[in-house]
C-alpha positions in Angstrom: 119.8 51.4 83.1 116.7 53.6 83.6 116.7 56.3 81.0 115.4 59.8 81.4 111.8 60.5 80.4 110.4 63.7 79.0 106.8 64.8 79.9 104.8 67.3 78.0 101.6 68.7 79.5 98.9 70.7 77.9 97.0 72.2 80.9 93.4 73.4 80.9 90.9 74.3 83.6 89.2 70.9 83.7 91.6 68.4 82.0 95.3 68.1 81.2 96.7 66.1 78.4 100.1 64.4 79.1 102.6 62.8 76.8 105.7 60.8 77.8 108.7 60.3 75.6 112.1 58.5 76.0 115.5 59.9 75.1 115.1 58.5 71.5 111.8 60.3 70.9 109.6 57.3 71.2 106.2 57.9 72.6 105.8 55.8 75.7 102.5 57.0 77.1 99.5 59.3 76.5 96.8 60.0 79.0 94.1 62.6 80.0 94.3 63.7 83.6 91.9 65.8 85.7 93.5 69.1 86.5 93.7 68.3 90.2 96.8 68.3 92.5 96.5 64.8 93.8 95.8 63.3 90.3 98.8 65.1 88.6 101.2 64.2 91.5 100.1 60.6 91.5 100.7 60.4 87.7 104.2 61.9 88.0 105.2 59.7 90.9 104.1 56.6 89.0 106.9 57.2 86.4 110.4 55.7 87.1 113.8 57.3 86.5 114.8 60.9 86.1 112.0 63.0 84.8 112.0 66.3 82.8 108.6 68.0 82.6 107.3 71.0 80.8 104.1 73.0 80.3 103.1 76.3 78.9 103.0 79.6 80.8 99.4 80.4 81.8 97.1 81.0 84.7 97.9 77.7 86.4 101.6 77.8 85.7 102.7 79.2 89.1 100.6 76.7 90.9 101.8 73.7 88.9 105.4 74.9 89.2 105.3 74.9 93.1 103.3 71.6 93.0 105.6 69.5 90.7 109.0 71.0 91.4 109.9 68.6 94.2 108.9 65.5 92.1 110.9 66.0 88.9 114.6 66.4 88.1 114.0 69.3 85.7 111.0 71.5 85.3 110.6 74.0 82.4 107.7 76.5 82.2 108.0 77.4 78.5 106.9 80.6 76.6 104.4 79.4 74.0 105.0 82.5 71.8 108.6 81.5 71.3 107.9 77.8 70.4 107.5 77.7 66.6 106.7 74.0 66.5 103.5 74.6 68.5 102.1 76.8 65.8 102.6 74.4 62.9 100.3 71.6 61.8 97.2 70.4 63.4 96.1 71.6 66.8 94.7 69.5 69.7 95.5 68.9 73.3 97.1 65.5 72.6 99.2 66.9 69.7 100.3 69.9 71.8 101.4 67.6 74.6 103.5 65.5 72.2 105.1 68.6 70.7 106.0 70.0 74.2 107.6 66.7 75.1 109.6 66.7 71.8 110.7 70.3 72.2 111.8 69.5 75.8 113.8 66.5 74.6 115.6 68.5 72.0 116.1 71.5 74.3 114.2 74.0 72.1 112.0 75.6 74.7 112.4 79.1 76.0 111.9 79.0 79.8 109.9 81.5 81.8 111.3 82.4 85.2 109.3 81.3 88.3 110.8 82.3 91.6 110.3 80.9 95.1 107.0 80.8 96.8 107.7 83.9 98.9 108.5 86.0 95.8 105.4 84.7 94.1 103.2 85.8 97.0 104.8 89.3 97.0 104.2 89.6 93.2 100.6 88.6 93.7 100.2 91.3 96.3 101.8 93.9 94.0 99.6 92.9 91.1 96.5 93.0 93.2 97.4 96.5 94.4 97.9 97.8 90.9 94.7 96.2 89.6 92.6 97.7 92.4 94.2 101.1 91.8 93.3 101.0 88.1 89.7 99.8 88.9 89.1 102.7 91.4 90.6 105.2 88.9 88.3 103.9 86.2 85.2 104.3 88.3 86.2 107.8 89.4 86.7 108.9 85.8 83.3 107.4 84.9 81.6 109.4 87.7 83.0 112.6 86.4 82.2 111.7 82.8 78.5 111.3 83.8 78.4 114.7 85.5 80.1 116.4 82.6 77.8 114.7 80.2 75.0 116.8 81.7 76.9 120.0 81.9 77.8 119.8 85.6 81.2 121.2 86.4 83.0 118.7 88.8 86.5 119.8 89.3 88.4 118.6 92.4 87.9 115.5 94.5 84.8 116.5 96.5 82.6 114.6 94.0 83.9 111.3 95.3 83.4 112.2 98.9 80.5 110.6 100.8 80.2 113.8 102.9 79.4 116.0 99.8 77.4 113.3 97.9 74.0 114.7 98.8 74.9 118.2 97.5 76.0 116.7 94.1 72.9 114.6 93.8 70.7 117.6 94.6 71.8 119.4 91.4 69.0 120.5 89.2 70.5 119.0 86.0 70.9 115.7 87.8 67.3 115.7 88.8 66.3 116.1 85.2 68.6 113.3 84.3 66.9 111.1 86.9 63.5 111.8 85.5 64.3 111.2 81.9 66.4 108.1 82.2 65.2 104.5 82.8 65.2 103.3 86.4 67.9 100.7 85.7 70.3 103.4 84.4 69.5 105.6 87.4 70.2 102.7 89.7 73.6 102.0 88.1 74.5 105.7 88.3 73.6 105.9 92.0 75.6 102.7 92.7 78.6 104.2 91.0 78.3 107.3 93.2 78.0 105.3 96.4 81.1 103.2 95.6 83.7 104.2 98.3 87.2 105.2 97.3 89.6 102.7 98.7 92.3 104.3 100.9 95.8 103.3 99.8 98.8 104.4 101.9 101.1 106.6 99.9 104.1 104.4 100.8 102.4 101.3 99.5 104.2 101.2 96.1 107.6 101.4 97.9 106.8 98.6 100.4 106.7 96.1 97.5 110.4 96.3 96.5 111.4 96.9 100.1 109.7 93.6 101.1 111.5 91.8 98.2 114.9 93.3 99.3 114.2 92.3 102.9 113.5 88.7 101.9 116.7 88.6 99.9 118.7 90.0 102.8 117.2 87.4 105.1 118.1 84.7 102.6 121.7 85.9 102.3 122.0 86.0 106.1 120.9 82.4 106.4 123.4 81.3 103.8 126.2 83.2 105.6 125.4 81.7 109.0 125.1 78.2 107.6 128.6 78.6 106.0 130.1 79.9 109.2 128.7 77.0 111.2 130.0 74.5 108.6 133.5 76.0 108.8 133.5 76.0 112.6 132.5 72.3 112.6 135.5 71.6 110.5 137.7 73.0 113.2 138.9 76.1 111.3 139.5 79.3 113.1 137.6 82.3 111.7 138.8 85.8 111.3 142.2 87.3 110.4 145.1 85.3 111.8 147.2 87.2 114.4 150.4 89.0 113.2 152.5 87.3 115.8 151.9 85.0 118.8 153.8 86.4 121.8 155.2 84.2 124.5 154.6 84.8 128.2 158.1 86.5 128.6 157.4 88.8 125.6 154.0 89.7 127.1 155.6 90.5 130.4 158.3 92.7 128.6 155.6 94.6 126.7 153.7 95.3 129.9 156.9 96.4 131.6 157.8 98.8 128.8 154.3 100.3 128.9 154.3 100.6 132.7 157.8 102.0 133.2 158.7 103.8 130.0 155.1 104.9 129.2 155.8 103.8 125.6 152.9 104.6 123.1 150.9 101.6 121.9 152.0 102.2 118.3 155.7 102.0 119.3 155.0 98.8 121.3 153.1 97.3 118.4 156.0 98.1 116.0 158.7 96.7 118.3 156.9 93.5 119.1 155.4 92.9 115.6 151.8 93.0 116.7 148.8 95.2 116.0 148.0 98.3 118.0 144.8 96.8 119.2 146.6 93.7 120.5 149.1 95.8 122.4 146.3 97.8 123.9 144.4 94.6 124.8 147.4 92.9 126.5 148.2 96.0 128.6 144.6 96.4 129.5 144.4 92.8 130.7 147.3 93.3 133.0 145.5 96.2 134.7 142.5 94.1 135.6 144.8 91.5 137.1 
């Protein structure tokens, strides 16, 4: 019988240390791999039996998660801050890989959630938007700080506008500043002033959760449609079962009562044990005939 194997990986930019253990904690293999998709996948595919794999959360964690998820039985991206064994004893890439495999075997790792690829892309877009916004705000504050450092009042937002830039640069205090400072500092200051302010739509922060909700709705709709198709293939009838199935003579009697006595649909439904909608539908069908 092929036993489960536990793989611990200590991932770095250039190389990755891997350690493989069996269910009894015996070290089966250690190797140093190039941090390259084809090399890592080839190593994992070369191992037989059910595989459990773990590595620490980091800059390459999302990429490795999407890469190795289809090739292993269980994948755990662990939180290194909550793994006490990793902080004890000697430190090296080989030792950390062994410790990760041992912690995975004894189920002592705290997993970090990694969603599907679509959610990951949406998170990256949101993170990029926030980072660019912070960078632009930092440069804008730096521009005003340079003006205020030379006693130039710069309230409002016109100081950032390319249309008013020549007026701000023509200030007398700023000319003194240009003459007394080194050329390199003058170049940096001018470059900061010429940096355009990126236009962000005001609804951008709201489109991120809206996009996540839209993806979740699409996913739910796909699951519902798949379930309905499976039930139909099994020969089951969908929807609420009818209250009562009328025979042809009963349908004729219902239509006659409606035609001759002008009985309300509610009264017909109560007398024949059907719904008001069914009574209306049966009488409507007779008119078309």
